[in-house]
N, C-alpha and C positions, 0 to 999 in steps of 0.2 A: 293229659294222660289219665285224668281221674276216671272218665267214663270207660275207657278200655280196661283199666284195672278192676273197676267194679264189675264189668261184664265178665271178666275171667273168673273172678271170685265167685260170682253168682253161678257160672257154668260149673265150675269144679265143685262147688257146694251141692248143687243139684245132682251132679254126677255121683258124689259121695253118698247121698241119700239113695240113689238108684242101686248103687253097688251093695249098700248095706241091706237093701230090701230083698236082694236076691241071695243074701246069705254069705256075702264076701267081705273081706276087710278092706275098706277104702285106702288105708295107708299102704297095705301090701300091693294093691292093684296099681296105685299111683307110683309107688316106688318101682314096680316092675316096668311101668311105662317109661319112667324117667331113665332108668338104668338101660333099658333096651334101645333108647333113642339117643341119649347123650352120654351114656356110660361106656361106649366103645366106639371105635372108629368105623366099624362096619355100619352100625346103627346110625351114627352121625352122618355118614356118607349117604345113607338112604333118606335121611331128613333133608340134607342139602339137595339131593336129586329131586325130591318132591316139591321142595320150596322154590326151586329155580323157575319153573314155568309159572308158579303163582306170583312171583315177583313181576314177571312181565305182564301177566293179566291184571294184577292188582294196580300196577302203575298205569295201565291202559284205562281202567275204570276211574282211578283217582284223577287223572289228568282231565278226563271228560267231566267229572264232578266239579272240578275247579272252574270249568266254563259254564256251570250251571246245566250240564247235560247228563242224562242218565243213560250210559251206554250199556244196554243189555246185549249188544251184539258182539262182544269180545269173543264169544264162542265161535260164531261164524267167521269172524275176521282171522282168528287163529287158525281155523280150518284152511282157508284160502292161503294164508301166509305160509303155513306148513307145507301145503302142497307145492307152493312156488319154490320153497327151499329144496324140496326133493326133486322137482323137475329140473332145476338148473344143475343139481348134483348129479343126476343120471343122464343128462343131455350133453352138457359141456364137458365131456370126460377127457378131452384132449388138452385141457388147460392145467397148468401147474397148480398145486395146492395154495400157494401164496395169492393167486388170482381167484381161484374157484371158491375157496372159503368165504372171502369177502363178498363175491358175487352172490353166493347162496344167502348170506345174511341180508344183503341189500334186497334181494328178491323176496324174502320173507317180510321185510318191512313194507316194500312197495305193494305186495299182495294184500297185506292187512290194510294198508293205507287206502288202496283202491276200493276195498269193500267198506271202509269207514266213511269215505268221501260220499257215498251214495245217500245214506240217511242224513249226513250233514248238509248236503245240497238240498234235499227235499224239505228239511227243517228250515233252512235259510230262505229257500225260494218260494215255498208254498205254505210254510207254517205247520206242516204235518209233524206230529209228535214223534220224537226219536225212539221212544220205547216201542211203539207199534211197528215202526219201520225196521228197527234192528232185530226185533223178534222174528218178523217175516223173513228177513234176509238171512237169519240163522238157518232156518229150514232150507232156503234156496242154496246156501253155501254147502251145507252138509250133503244135500241131494246132488249138487253139481260135482263136488269132489268124489262122491260115491259113484257117480256115472263114469267119471274119468278113470277111476281106479278099476272098475269092473268091466268097462267096455273099451277103453282106449289104452291106458297104460296099465296093463294087468299081467300078472303071472298066473297061469291056470291053477285052479284049485286053492287060490289064496285070496286075501282081501287087501293086498298091498302091492306097491309098485316094485320095479326092479331096484336093486341096491344102488346107492350113489357110488361115485368113483372113490376108490381108496383114498386118494389125496384130498378128498372133501371131508373125510372123517376127522374129527377133532379129538384130542387126547382126553382120556379119563384121569381122574385125580390119582388113581392108583399107579399110574405111570410116573408120577412125581413123588407120591407118598405111599409106599407099599402097604402102610397100615389100613388104607382104604380098599384093599383088595376085595374083589367081588362086588363092590358098590358101583352102580352105574353113574354116580356123580361124575360130571365132566367140567371142562373149562368154560362152558357156557355159563356157569355160575359167576365167573368174573365178568363176563359180558353183562349179565343182569345187574351186578353191583355197579358197574361203570354206567350203565343206562340210568340207574336210580340216581347217581350223582348228576348226570347230565339233565334229567328231568328236574331236579332241584334247581340247578343253575338256570335252566331255561325259564322255569316259573317265577323265580325270585330275583334273577339277576339280568334279565333281558327285557327289552321293550315289548316284544311280542308276548312274552309270558305275563308281563304286567297287564297288557291289554286283554289277554285271555282271562285272567282273574277278574278284571274289571267287569268283563261281560257276565261272568258268573255271579258276581256280587249285585250288580244293578245294571242290566242292559240299557235301560233308558238313560241313566246317568252316563254310561260309557258312550252311547251314541251322541249325547249332547256334548261330551268332551272330545269329539272327533274320531272315536273308534268305530270302525265298521263291524257292527254286531254280526251281520251276515257272514262276512269274511272270517270273523272269529270262530263262528260256529263250525264252518266248513274246515278251517285249519285245526280246530280242536279235535274234531271226529277223525280227521286224516291222521293226526299224530297219534290219537288213541288207537286207531286200527293198526298203525305201524308197530306200536309197541306190543300189541296182542299177536301180530304176526311173527314176532321174534321167538315165540314159543317153539316154533319149528326148529330153531337152532339147537335147542336142548334135545328134542325128541329125534330128529332126523340125523343131524350131524354128529351128536354125541352118544346116541343110545341105540336105536334100531337100524339106523343107516338106510331106511326106506320110509316112504309114507304108507301108513296103515290106516284103513278106515275105521272110525270109532276110537281113535287113539286117545282123544281128549278126556273122556269121563267127567265132563263138566268143569274143566279148568277155567274156561271163560266165565262161568257163573260163579265159581268159587272166588274169582278175582273181585267180585262185588263185596263179598264178606271180608276179604283181605283188605280192600280199600276202606271199608267202613271202620273196621278195627284199627287200621293204621291212621285214621283221621285224615286220609287223603294226603298224607305227607310221605315222601319217598322213604325216609328213615322208618317211619311207622309201617309202611307197606312191607319193607324188608323183614322187620321184626315179626309182623303178623303172618307173613309167608312161612317163616321159620316155625311159628307156632302151629299153624295149620299143617305144615309138612310133618311136624313131629306127631301131631294127632293122627294123620293119615297113616304113617308107618306104625305108630304106636298101637293103632287098632289091631294090626297083625300080631304085634308083640304080646298083647294081653288077650288075644282071641281064645287062648286055651283056658282063661280064667273067667272072663265075662264075655257076653255077646259083643260082636264087633259093631253092632248097632249103637253101643255106648258112645263111640266116637262121633257118630252122626248126631246123636243127642246133644253132646257137648258143643259141637259146632253150631247147631241150630240155636242153642241157648245163648251162646256168645253173640250171634247175630241179632237175635231179639233183644238181648240186654243192651247192646250198643245202640240200637234204634231207639228203644224206650228211653235209655239213659240220656242220649243226645237230646231228645225232645224235652225231657223233664228239666235238664240243666239249662237248655235254651230258654224255656219258659221262665225258669228261676231267674236267670241273668236279666231278662227283659223286665221282670217285675221289680228286681232290685234297682235297675237303672231308672225306672220310672219313679220309684220312691226317692231316689237320690236327687232327682230333678225337681221335686216338689219343695 
């Protein structure tokens, strides 16, 4: 936990200097940000809403990291998965909600998994780097779904599909807790938390999870121990893509009720920052997603006082500080270990 805390302290310290430089009181600005996000139910609901897709994308990146893979393709995977959620929702309209909602969720996971398998197979079969493959597939996914929205499943003068069936729409939190009235936070939050628990159990309590982590720690040793590295790579990228594809549950089933081109705004890429800050642990990912969700909505809260770019500065400093801090602490640990062996 040391590196993330140092990263946060560094980011908010630098942010305080920036705020002071433009003539504002850092204490007042941070107080306004805190009260606007966690000081009332509406603001907290906005934080939960923005954090939910980040939990999915953060878990996707973290799981791939555990296998020694850098999945830059969560953005493309969530585009395909989200479109699959919407397609099932507006196509199978004759099904009851108890069947249609699970089918939409499964479709999102399968869509993301299918897009994740491609770079996984290319890596395992031909040794091509997953970073290059996933970046290129991002462009293809965005262009493909864009074509489907604007030329196949389109509503004239819009950039979205038709609405999903009413029975496919999941409740918002305000339906259970009126204090959240007006907030788009919905029950997909609980799905995200449940998935975080499942990812933890998979990674640390199952044979396949152990094999996946072994591949990430030392693929040669894993292969020597009887683990198929190629299968582990493909499996990890498929599962990573499936997690990213679940972003559509929040956006389509619980918020817009249709697929809209350009909906993501970089959620897949932000998942990298969430995974890094959360140290690739499901609990850390959830906490990091809440932080970035608070910063995202908090930028709107404090926009009347300081430029909204402050939030982007804070997020960027957090990412840089985590990367630098991880490297420094890693080198320090290696140095201390060498000295202890002498």
